Residue frames relative to the residue before (quaternion, step in Angstrom):
aa qw qx qy qz dx dy dz
M 1.0000 0.0000 0.0000 0.0000 0.00 0.00 0.00
E 0.3419 -0.7285 0.5582 0.2018 3.56 -1.03 0.84
I 0.0347 -0.7889 0.6131 -0.0238 3.59 -0.83 1.05
E 0.0286 0.8101 -0.5831 0.0539 3.58 -0.76 1.02
I 0.2571 -0.7322 0.6120 0.1524 3.55 -1.05 0.87
D 0.4819 -0.6774 0.4796 0.2807 3.57 -0.90 0.96
S 0.3846 -0.7606 0.4806 0.2065 3.59 -0.52 1.18
K 0.6836 0.4852 -0.2863 0.4641 3.59 1.20 -0.42
S 0.5551 0.5919 -0.3974 0.4285 3.60 1.27 -0.03
G 0.5610 0.6145 -0.4440 0.3325 3.54 -1.31 0.21
F 0.8073 -0.3498 0.2014 0.4305 3.52 -1.38 0.08
C 0.3607 -0.6789 0.5963 0.2312 3.53 -1.18 0.73
F 0.7378 -0.4278 0.2860 0.4368 3.58 -1.31 0.21
G 0.6705 0.5292 -0.3135 0.4148 3.58 0.84 -0.97
V 0.6664 0.4866 -0.2979 0.4801 3.57 0.98 -0.83
V 0.6248 0.5366 -0.3353 0.4573 3.59 0.96 -0.85
N 0.6578 0.5243 -0.3014 0.4489 3.58 0.92 -0.95
A 0.6665 0.5011 -0.3053 0.4599 3.60 0.91 -0.92
I 0.6736 0.4933 -0.2986 0.4624 3.59 0.90 -0.91
Q 0.6447 0.5165 -0.3271 0.4590 3.59 0.98 -0.78
K 0.6230 0.5262 -0.3403 0.4682 3.60 1.02 -0.77
A 0.6608 0.5038 -0.3099 0.4620 3.57 0.93 -0.88
E 0.6888 0.4911 -0.2920 0.4461 3.59 0.82 -0.97
R 0.6408 0.5182 -0.3311 0.4597 3.61 0.97 -0.79
T 0.6612 0.5033 -0.3109 0.4614 3.57 0.94 -0.86
L 0.7089 0.4720 -0.2649 0.4522 3.58 0.93 -0.90
E 0.4996 0.6197 -0.4389 0.4168 3.58 1.26 0.03
T 0.7842 0.2829 -0.1399 0.5343 3.59 1.14 -0.64
E 0.7221 0.3535 -0.2260 0.5500 3.60 1.28 -0.22
D 0.5258 -0.6498 0.4531 0.3097 3.55 -1.14 0.67
S 0.8099 0.0155 0.0261 0.5858 3.56 1.10 -0.67
L 0.0719 -0.7689 0.6345 0.0315 3.54 -1.33 0.39
Y 0.3658 -0.7102 0.5563 0.2287 3.55 -0.95 0.91
C 0.0749 -0.7558 0.6475 0.0619 3.55 -1.20 0.66
L 0.3498 -0.7547 0.5207 0.1921 3.57 -0.76 1.06
G 0.8018 0.0318 -0.0877 0.5903 3.56 -0.11 1.34
D 0.6627 -0.4788 0.3746 0.4374 3.58 -1.26 0.29
I 0.4883 -0.6870 0.4501 0.2950 3.58 -0.74 1.04
V 0.7596 -0.0243 0.0214 0.6495 3.56 1.23 -0.59
H 0.4771 -0.6799 0.4713 0.2965 3.59 -1.05 0.68
N 0.5321 0.5582 -0.4535 0.4469 3.50 0.55 1.28
N 0.4160 -0.7647 0.4343 0.2313 3.57 -0.38 1.25
S 0.6541 0.5298 -0.3369 0.4220 3.59 0.91 -0.83
E 0.6722 0.4798 -0.3006 0.4771 3.59 1.01 -0.78
V 0.6117 0.5336 -0.3440 0.4720 3.59 1.05 -0.73
E 0.6701 0.4930 -0.2974 0.4685 3.59 0.94 -0.89
R 0.6200 0.5444 -0.3446 0.4478 3.61 1.00 -0.78
L 0.7144 0.4446 -0.2570 0.4754 3.57 0.88 -0.95
S 0.5950 0.5580 -0.3740 0.4413 3.58 1.10 -0.56
R 0.6234 0.5341 -0.3397 0.4591 3.57 1.12 -0.63
K 0.6550 0.4879 -0.3036 0.4906 3.58 1.23 -0.42
G 0.6696 -0.5091 0.2963 0.4524 3.59 1.27 -0.23
L 0.4755 0.6572 -0.4584 0.3632 3.61 1.21 0.16
I 0.1486 -0.7968 0.5843 0.0396 3.56 -0.73 1.12
T 0.2325 -0.7913 0.5538 0.1148 3.57 -0.49 1.19
I 0.0406 -0.7939 0.6065 -0.0150 3.56 -0.84 1.05
D 0.3902 -0.6864 0.5502 0.2720 3.56 -1.25 0.38
H 0.7158 -0.4618 0.2917 0.4351 3.58 -1.24 0.11
E 0.5952 0.5581 -0.3707 0.4436 3.60 1.04 -0.63
Q 0.6720 0.4755 -0.2909 0.4876 3.59 0.96 -0.84
F 0.6188 0.5616 -0.3446 0.4278 3.58 0.99 -0.83
F 0.7159 0.4636 -0.2652 0.4496 3.59 0.87 -0.91
Q 0.6092 0.5005 -0.3665 0.4940 3.57 1.30 0.21
L 0.6000 0.6163 -0.3369 0.3831 3.57 1.29 -0.31
K 0.0686 0.7490 -0.6590 -0.0091 3.52 -1.38 0.33
D 0.8398 0.2197 -0.1466 0.4744 3.55 -1.32 0.37
C 0.6104 0.5203 -0.3695 0.4692 3.60 0.78 0.98
T 0.4435 -0.6567 0.5315 0.2992 3.58 -1.33 -0.12
V 0.0519 -0.7995 0.5982 -0.0193 3.56 -0.94 0.97
L 0.3207 -0.7312 0.5752 0.1777 3.55 -0.98 0.93
L 0.2000 -0.7358 0.6336 0.1308 3.55 -1.01 0.89
R 0.3886 -0.7529 0.4897 0.2056 3.58 -0.67 1.10
A 0.7583 -0.4368 0.2561 0.4106 3.57 -1.32 0.14
H 0.5881 0.6433 -0.3611 0.3316 3.60 1.10 -0.65
G 0.4544 -0.6867 0.4575 0.3358 3.60 1.13 -0.54
E 0.2341 -0.7746 0.5803 0.0918 3.53 -1.29 0.52
P 0.5196 -0.6159 0.4817 0.3444 3.60 -1.21 0.43
P 0.6976 -0.4840 0.3215 0.4192 3.62 -1.22 0.33
S 0.5914 0.6006 -0.3760 0.3849 3.62 1.05 -0.65
T 0.6047 0.5584 -0.3558 0.4426 3.59 1.10 -0.62
Y 0.6797 0.4785 -0.2825 0.4787 3.58 0.92 -0.92
E 0.6329 0.5393 -0.3326 0.4450 3.58 1.03 -0.76
H 0.6499 0.5014 -0.3200 0.4731 3.59 0.96 -0.83
A 0.6349 0.5355 -0.3306 0.4482 3.57 1.00 -0.82
R 0.6523 0.5202 -0.3159 0.4517 3.60 0.94 -0.89
K 0.7228 0.4648 -0.2505 0.4459 3.57 0.89 -0.92
N 0.7877 0.3361 -0.1453 0.4954 3.59 1.15 -0.52
N 0.5205 -0.6875 0.3959 0.3157 3.56 1.17 0.64
I 0.3664 0.7004 -0.5157 0.3303 3.56 0.91 0.98
T 0.2835 -0.7399 0.5884 0.1613 3.55 -0.81 1.05
L 0.1981 -0.7948 0.5661 0.0924 3.56 -0.74 1.06
L 0.1876 -0.7085 0.6677 0.1306 3.55 -1.00 0.91
D 0.1285 -0.8545 0.5021 0.0341 3.54 0.04 1.33
A 0.0260 -0.8102 0.5845 -0.0356 3.56 -0.42 1.29
T 0.2298 0.7854 -0.5402 0.1965 3.58 1.15 0.54
C 0.5104 -0.6573 0.4639 0.3039 3.56 -0.86 0.99
P 0.5351 -0.6417 0.4358 0.3347 3.65 -0.88 0.84
V 0.6090 0.5439 -0.3549 0.4553 3.60 1.08 -0.64
V 0.6659 0.4873 -0.2949 0.4818 3.59 0.99 -0.82
L 0.6263 0.5384 -0.3411 0.4489 3.60 0.98 -0.80
K 0.6520 0.5075 -0.3070 0.4723 3.57 0.96 -0.87
L 0.6481 0.5100 -0.3157 0.4692 3.57 0.98 -0.82
Q 0.6190 0.5412 -0.3487 0.4499 3.60 0.97 -0.76
E 0.6435 0.5207 -0.3156 0.4639 3.58 0.98 -0.86
R 0.6736 0.4999 -0.2913 0.4599 3.58 0.93 -0.90
V 0.6462 0.5066 -0.3179 0.4739 3.59 1.01 -0.78
R 0.6407 0.5237 -0.3204 0.4611 3.58 0.97 -0.85
K 0.6604 0.4904 -0.2944 0.4865 3.59 0.97 -0.88
G 0.6468 0.5291 -0.3180 0.4478 3.58 0.98 -0.85
Q 0.6428 0.5244 -0.3251 0.4540 3.57 0.99 -0.82
T 0.6402 0.5243 -0.3233 0.4591 3.59 0.97 -0.86
E 0.6958 0.4722 -0.2748 0.4662 3.57 0.89 -0.93
Q 0.6741 0.4917 -0.3088 0.4566 3.59 0.98 -0.75
E 0.5978 0.5514 -0.3637 0.4542 3.57 1.07 -0.62
A 0.6523 0.5277 -0.3119 0.4458 3.57 1.06 -0.76
R 0.7718 0.3012 -0.1717 0.5330 3.60 1.17 -0.46
N 0.5168 -0.6664 0.3920 0.3676 3.56 1.28 0.52
G 0.4224 0.7045 -0.4630 0.3329 3.56 1.06 0.80
Q 0.3405 -0.7318 0.5583 0.1920 3.54 -1.32 -0.16
V 0.3406 -0.7042 0.5866 0.2096 3.52 -1.16 0.73
V 0.1026 -0.7775 0.6199 0.0285 3.55 -0.94 1.00
I 0.1275 -0.7906 0.5972 0.0459 3.58 -0.91 0.96
Y 0.2772 -0.7293 0.6062 0.1543 3.55 -0.83 1.07
G 0.4070 0.7030 -0.4844 0.3249 3.57 -0.34 1.21
R 0.5833 -0.5723 0.4414 0.3708 3.54 -1.32 0.03
K 0.4577 -0.6960 0.4851 0.2662 3.56 -0.71 1.08
G 0.7994 0.2644 -0.2153 0.4947 3.56 -0.88 0.96
H 0.4946 0.6395 -0.4455 0.3846 3.61 1.22 -0.16
A 0.6066 -0.6077 0.3703 0.3546 3.57 -0.99 0.86
E 0.6659 0.4925 -0.3181 0.4613 3.61 0.88 -0.86
V 0.6560 0.5106 -0.3101 0.4613 3.58 0.96 -0.86
N 0.6196 0.5332 -0.3450 0.4614 3.60 0.99 -0.76
G 0.6549 0.5105 -0.3076 0.4646 3.57 1.01 -0.81
L 0.6583 0.5010 -0.3081 0.4699 3.58 1.03 -0.77
V 0.6496 0.5105 -0.3174 0.4654 3.58 0.92 -0.89
G 0.6186 0.5627 -0.3376 0.4321 3.57 1.07 -0.70
Q 0.6075 0.5578 -0.3518 0.4428 3.60 1.15 -0.53
T 0.7156 0.4245 -0.2329 0.5034 3.60 1.25 -0.39
N 0.4839 -0.6496 0.4281 0.4007 3.57 1.28 0.27
N 0.6294 -0.5898 0.2928 0.4127 3.52 1.13 0.88
K 0.4653 0.6914 -0.4335 0.3428 3.59 1.15 0.60
A 0.5226 0.6526 -0.4212 0.3517 3.61 1.17 -0.36
I 0.3637 -0.6960 0.5794 0.2181 3.54 -1.23 0.64
V 0.2037 -0.7859 0.5752 0.1003 3.58 -0.74 1.06
I 0.0970 -0.7922 0.6025 0.0007 3.54 -0.80 1.14
E 0.2743 -0.7892 0.5283 0.1513 3.60 -0.63 1.09
S 0.7862 -0.0613 0.0442 0.6133 3.59 1.16 -0.54
A 0.6987 -0.4506 0.3399 0.4396 3.55 -1.31 0.14
D 0.5539 0.6163 -0.3914 0.4002 3.61 1.20 -0.38
D 0.6887 0.4748 -0.2716 0.4760 3.60 1.21 -0.51
I 0.3555 0.8083 -0.4382 0.1680 3.56 1.29 0.00
D 0.6204 0.5670 -0.3517 0.4122 3.60 1.11 -0.54
S 0.4851 0.6338 -0.4431 0.4083 3.60 1.27 0.08
I 0.6346 0.5295 -0.3125 0.4684 3.57 1.27 -0.41
D 0.3461 -0.7032 0.5838 0.2118 3.58 -1.08 0.79
F 0.2046 -0.8372 0.4981 0.0953 3.57 -0.18 1.27
N 0.5325 0.5769 -0.4283 0.4474 3.56 1.27 0.33
R 0.7027 0.3917 -0.2416 0.5426 3.56 1.33 -0.04
P 0.5985 -0.5623 0.4180 0.3884 3.62 -1.16 0.50
V 0.2232 -0.7699 0.5905 0.0932 3.55 -1.24 0.64
E 0.0665 -0.7444 0.6611 0.0656 3.55 -1.13 0.74
L 0.1636 -0.8422 0.5134 0.0210 3.55 -0.44 1.30
F 0.0271 -0.7615 0.6475 -0.0124 3.55 -1.00 1.01
S 0.2585 -0.7577 0.5698 0.1857 3.58 -1.30 0.12
Q 0.5411 -0.5252 0.5478 0.3623 3.50 -1.29 0.52
T 0.5557 -0.6776 0.3618 0.3180 3.59 -0.80 0.98
T 0.7589 0.4065 -0.2061 0.4651 3.60 1.06 -0.68
K 0.4340 0.6866 -0.4791 0.3328 3.61 1.18 0.30
D 0.5993 -0.5896 0.4126 0.3507 3.54 -1.30 0.32
M 0.5471 -0.6560 0.4248 0.2998 3.54 -1.00 0.91
D 0.6428 0.5336 -0.3331 0.4372 3.59 0.92 -0.85
G 0.6605 0.5094 -0.2999 0.4630 3.56 0.96 -0.89
F 0.6410 0.5332 -0.3262 0.4455 3.57 0.99 -0.83
Y 0.7261 0.4370 -0.2594 0.4633 3.57 0.79 -0.98
K 0.5692 0.5536 -0.3824 0.4725 3.58 1.19 -0.43
L 0.6605 0.4957 -0.3000 0.4776 3.57 0.94 -0.90
A 0.6449 0.5275 -0.3248 0.4475 3.58 0.91 -0.91
E 0.6641 0.5049 -0.3033 0.4606 3.59 0.95 -0.85
E 0.6287 0.5334 -0.3279 0.4612 3.58 1.02 -0.80
I 0.6545 0.5031 -0.3143 0.4688 3.58 0.97 -0.85
K 0.6494 0.5182 -0.3207 0.4548 3.60 0.92 -0.86
Q 0.6640 0.5240 -0.3104 0.4337 3.56 0.99 -0.81
R 0.6006 0.5605 -0.3619 0.4407 3.60 1.22 -0.37
G 0.5004 -0.7154 0.3834 0.3013 3.56 1.29 -0.06
T 0.4933 0.6590 -0.4410 0.3576 3.58 1.22 0.17
D 0.5667 -0.5516 0.4797 0.3800 3.56 -1.32 0.29
V 0.0814 0.8337 -0.5354 0.1081 3.60 -0.41 1.19
I 0.1694 -0.7308 0.6538 0.0992 3.54 -1.15 0.84
I 0.1414 -0.8199 0.5537 0.0338 3.58 -0.67 1.13
H 0.0789 -0.7857 0.6135 0.0113 3.56 -0.81 1.08
D 0.2318 -0.7409 0.6144 0.1410 3.58 -0.66 1.07
T 0.0432 0.8287 -0.5511 0.0874 3.58 -0.14 1.32
L 0.3016 0.7470 -0.5235 0.2777 3.57 1.14 0.65
C 0.4571 -0.6744 0.5067 0.2821 3.58 -0.99 0.84
R 0.3857 -0.7518 0.4834 0.2288 3.57 -0.61 1.09
Q 0.5693 0.5674 -0.4009 0.4396 3.61 1.12 -0.42
V 0.6749 0.4477 -0.2754 0.5179 3.56 1.22 -0.57
S 0.7214 0.4590 -0.2762 0.4389 3.58 0.67 -1.08
N 0.6204 0.5451 -0.3488 0.4431 3.61 1.11 -0.58
R 0.5802 0.5770 -0.3843 0.4276 3.58 1.23 -0.26
V 0.5181 0.6543 -0.4190 0.3578 3.59 1.18 -0.38
P 0.7056 0.4094 -0.2976 0.4960 3.67 0.70 -0.88
G 0.6069 0.5642 -0.3510 0.4361 3.58 1.12 -0.63
I 0.6564 0.4948 -0.3050 0.4810 3.59 0.98 -0.86
R 0.6241 0.5392 -0.3413 0.4510 3.59 1.00 -0.80
E 0.6754 0.4983 -0.2878 0.4612 3.55 0.89 -1.00
F 0.6667 0.5057 -0.2960 0.4606 3.57 0.97 -0.89
A 0.7041 0.5126 -0.2868 0.3991 3.58 0.73 -1.09
R 0.6730 0.5237 -0.3144 0.4171 3.59 0.97 -0.74
R 0.6250 0.5815 -0.3315 0.4017 3.60 1.26 -0.28
F 0.7457 0.4301 -0.1973 0.4692 3.61 1.23 -0.30
D 0.5391 -0.5999 0.4873 0.3347 3.53 -1.30 0.44
L 0.7814 0.0641 -0.0003 0.6208 3.56 1.17 -0.71
V 0.1265 -0.7748 0.6158 0.0661 3.57 -1.00 0.88
L 0.1560 -0.7523 0.6344 0.0849 3.56 -0.94 0.96
F 0.1180 -0.7980 0.5899 0.0351 3.56 -0.47 1.24
V 0.1703 -0.8234 0.5404 0.0310 3.55 -0.52 1.27
S 0.2697 0.7590 -0.5485 0.2246 3.58 -0.64 1.11
G 0.5298 -0.5700 0.5151 0.3592 3.51 -1.31 0.38
R 0.5186 -0.6753 0.4280 0.3031 3.57 -1.01 0.75
K 0.6185 0.5382 -0.3455 0.4566 3.61 1.26 -0.21
S 0.5743 0.6538 -0.3568 0.3397 3.57 1.23 -0.41
S 0.3699 -0.7226 0.5431 0.2147 3.59 -0.66 1.11
N 0.6393 0.5245 -0.3132 0.4671 3.55 1.01 -0.86
G 0.6436 0.5293 -0.3166 0.4533 3.57 1.01 -0.81
K 0.6538 0.5071 -0.3149 0.4651 3.58 0.94 -0.87
M 0.6627 0.5110 -0.3069 0.4533 3.56 0.96 -0.87
L 0.7114 0.4519 -0.2705 0.4653 3.60 0.81 -0.98
Y 0.6012 0.5355 -0.3675 0.4655 3.59 1.07 -0.61
G 0.6137 0.5513 -0.3432 0.4491 3.58 1.03 -0.76
I 0.6398 0.5130 -0.3148 0.4780 3.58 1.05 -0.79
S 0.6510 0.5128 -0.3113 0.4651 3.58 0.97 -0.88
K 0.6760 0.4999 -0.2892 0.4576 3.59 0.88 -0.95
E 0.6347 0.5275 -0.3205 0.4649 3.56 1.05 -0.78
T 0.6992 0.4668 -0.2567 0.4767 3.57 1.02 -0.87
N 0.7899 0.0683 0.0091 0.6093 3.54 0.97 -0.95
P 0.3308 -0.7868 0.4831 0.1951 3.62 -0.16 1.24
N 0.6672 0.4569 -0.3085 0.5009 3.60 1.17 -0.42
S 0.3462 0.6936 -0.5330 0.3391 3.54 0.73 1.21
K 0.1547 -0.7897 0.5911 0.0553 3.57 -0.96 0.93
F 0.2943 -0.7378 0.5845 0.1657 3.58 -0.96 0.93
I 0.0891 0.7909 -0.5996 0.0840 3.58 -0.71 1.07
S 0.3011 -0.7557 0.5550 0.1738 3.54 -1.23 0.54
S 0.7946 0.1136 -0.0633 0.5931 3.58 1.24 -0.28
P 0.6449 -0.5282 0.3740 0.4064 3.61 -1.18 0.42
E 0.6185 0.5856 -0.3421 0.3969 3.58 1.06 -0.73
E 0.6329 0.5475 -0.3327 0.4347 3.60 1.18 -0.42
V 0.5297 0.6242 -0.4149 0.3971 3.60 1.23 -0.22
E 0.1890 -0.8103 0.5512 0.0630 3.59 -0.79 1.05
A 0.5614 -0.6581 0.3976 0.3060 3.56 -0.90 0.99
E 0.6590 0.5463 -0.3203 0.4059 3.59 1.00 -0.79
W 0.5244 0.6376 -0.4174 0.3798 3.59 1.22 -0.24
F 0.7303 0.4964 -0.2333 0.4071 3.61 1.10 -0.63
Q 0.3811 0.7100 -0.5010 0.3157 3.56 1.22 0.29
N 0.8475 0.0447 -0.0854 0.5220 3.57 -0.81 1.06
I 0.5042 0.6221 -0.4290 0.4181 3.59 1.19 0.58
E 0.1492 -0.8075 0.5670 0.0653 3.58 -0.85 0.98
K 0.7971 0.1860 -0.0843 0.5683 3.61 1.09 -0.69
V 0.0710 -0.7986 0.5975 -0.0085 3.57 -0.74 1.13
G 0.1489 -0.7760 0.6088 0.0703 3.56 -0.91 0.99
I 0.1316 -0.7774 0.6121 0.0604 3.58 -0.99 0.86
C 0.1092 0.7898 -0.5929 0.1133 3.58 -0.73 1.07
G 0.1293 -0.8185 0.5578 0.0472 3.57 -1.24 0.15
A 0.6610 -0.5223 0.4015 0.3592 3.49 -1.43 -0.07
T 0.6666 -0.4673 0.3814 0.4381 3.57 -1.31 -0.05
S 0.6895 0.4343 -0.2746 0.5105 3.59 1.29 -0.20
T 0.5448 0.6212 -0.3933 0.4032 3.60 1.24 0.26
P 0.3439 -0.7498 0.5213 0.2185 3.64 -0.61 1.05
W 0.5894 -0.6031 0.4115 0.3458 3.54 -1.07 0.77
H 0.6426 0.5435 -0.3370 0.4220 3.59 0.95 -0.85
L 0.6248 0.5361 -0.3526 0.4448 3.61 1.08 -0.60
M 0.6430 0.4963 -0.3263 0.4835 3.60 1.02 -0.74
E 0.6204 0.5247 -0.3405 0.4732 3.60 1.09 -0.66
D 0.6365 0.5218 -0.3262 0.4650 3.59 1.03 -0.78
V 0.6273 0.5224 -0.3308 0.4735 3.58 1.06 -0.74
A 0.6366 0.5281 -0.3256 0.4581 3.59 0.98 -0.84
E 0.6552 0.5072 -0.3070 0.4683 3.58 0.99 -0.82
R 0.6187 0.5335 -0.3312 0.4722 3.58 1.08 -0.75
V 0.6358 0.5169 -0.3302 0.4685 3.60 0.98 -0.79
R 0.6448 0.5265 -0.3217 0.4512 3.58 0.93 -0.89
T 0.6539 0.5242 -0.3015 0.4547 3.56 1.00 -0.90
L 0.7094 0.4708 -0.2588 0.4562 3.58 0.91 -0.92
T 0.7603 0.3870 -0.1965 0.4832 3.60 1.12 -0.55
K 0.3389 0.7473 -0.5036 0.2705 3.59 1.22 0.35
């Protein structure tokens, strides 16, 4: 049986940077707090926890003082930085540069829209860490739209400035943008999708069509993983979403000659290798 791992899958720059910051710190410290899962992949979170990384939520963070906390690539709202300043918390800021730039643009957009009785709209998943950070730049006034089905949340009697969560799908973003334009309102559209992520869409399509079976490896919390798996499934209906090697089932390989293994920007390379080894074991 032929087994191939997609060379273009695996961690994006922002995730690599956050993990490297954590690992460097834990070389000299016994433990380090991280605000939220450092990456939406359980196996990687567990690996780093064994090194001393302690994952905390925002409720726990706001009880802390006099310590060091890592901020992951997704970014944080201003309230996080304010609490750190007031409570002697050293922040290891691993916010992705693409997200930082987007936060600045959203903050500027909110200021300009307030001056013209407009509104900032963010295409993204409600409650997602990156989206929470973006909404925080607007004093929590931005409207979050998960799909064109939510479009009536927008007041079309007022101007609109549209941004996107960096890891959302391009087709969905432009569908939403077109729907807003058709309503006839004054709209400014910013394509703020991360190209390191969106460029993986054609890559996944090209990869998935070459195999009899595709194993897409991702954490179940990963928005990017859900989006890219959808692309794989659309291209190759015989695509399976898995989060660990143990989820691979022997019966999937009947009459299968070529297996492709790929993943999200939050999927570690070693996990895809472990999946490949599991396939080899099951198909001996």
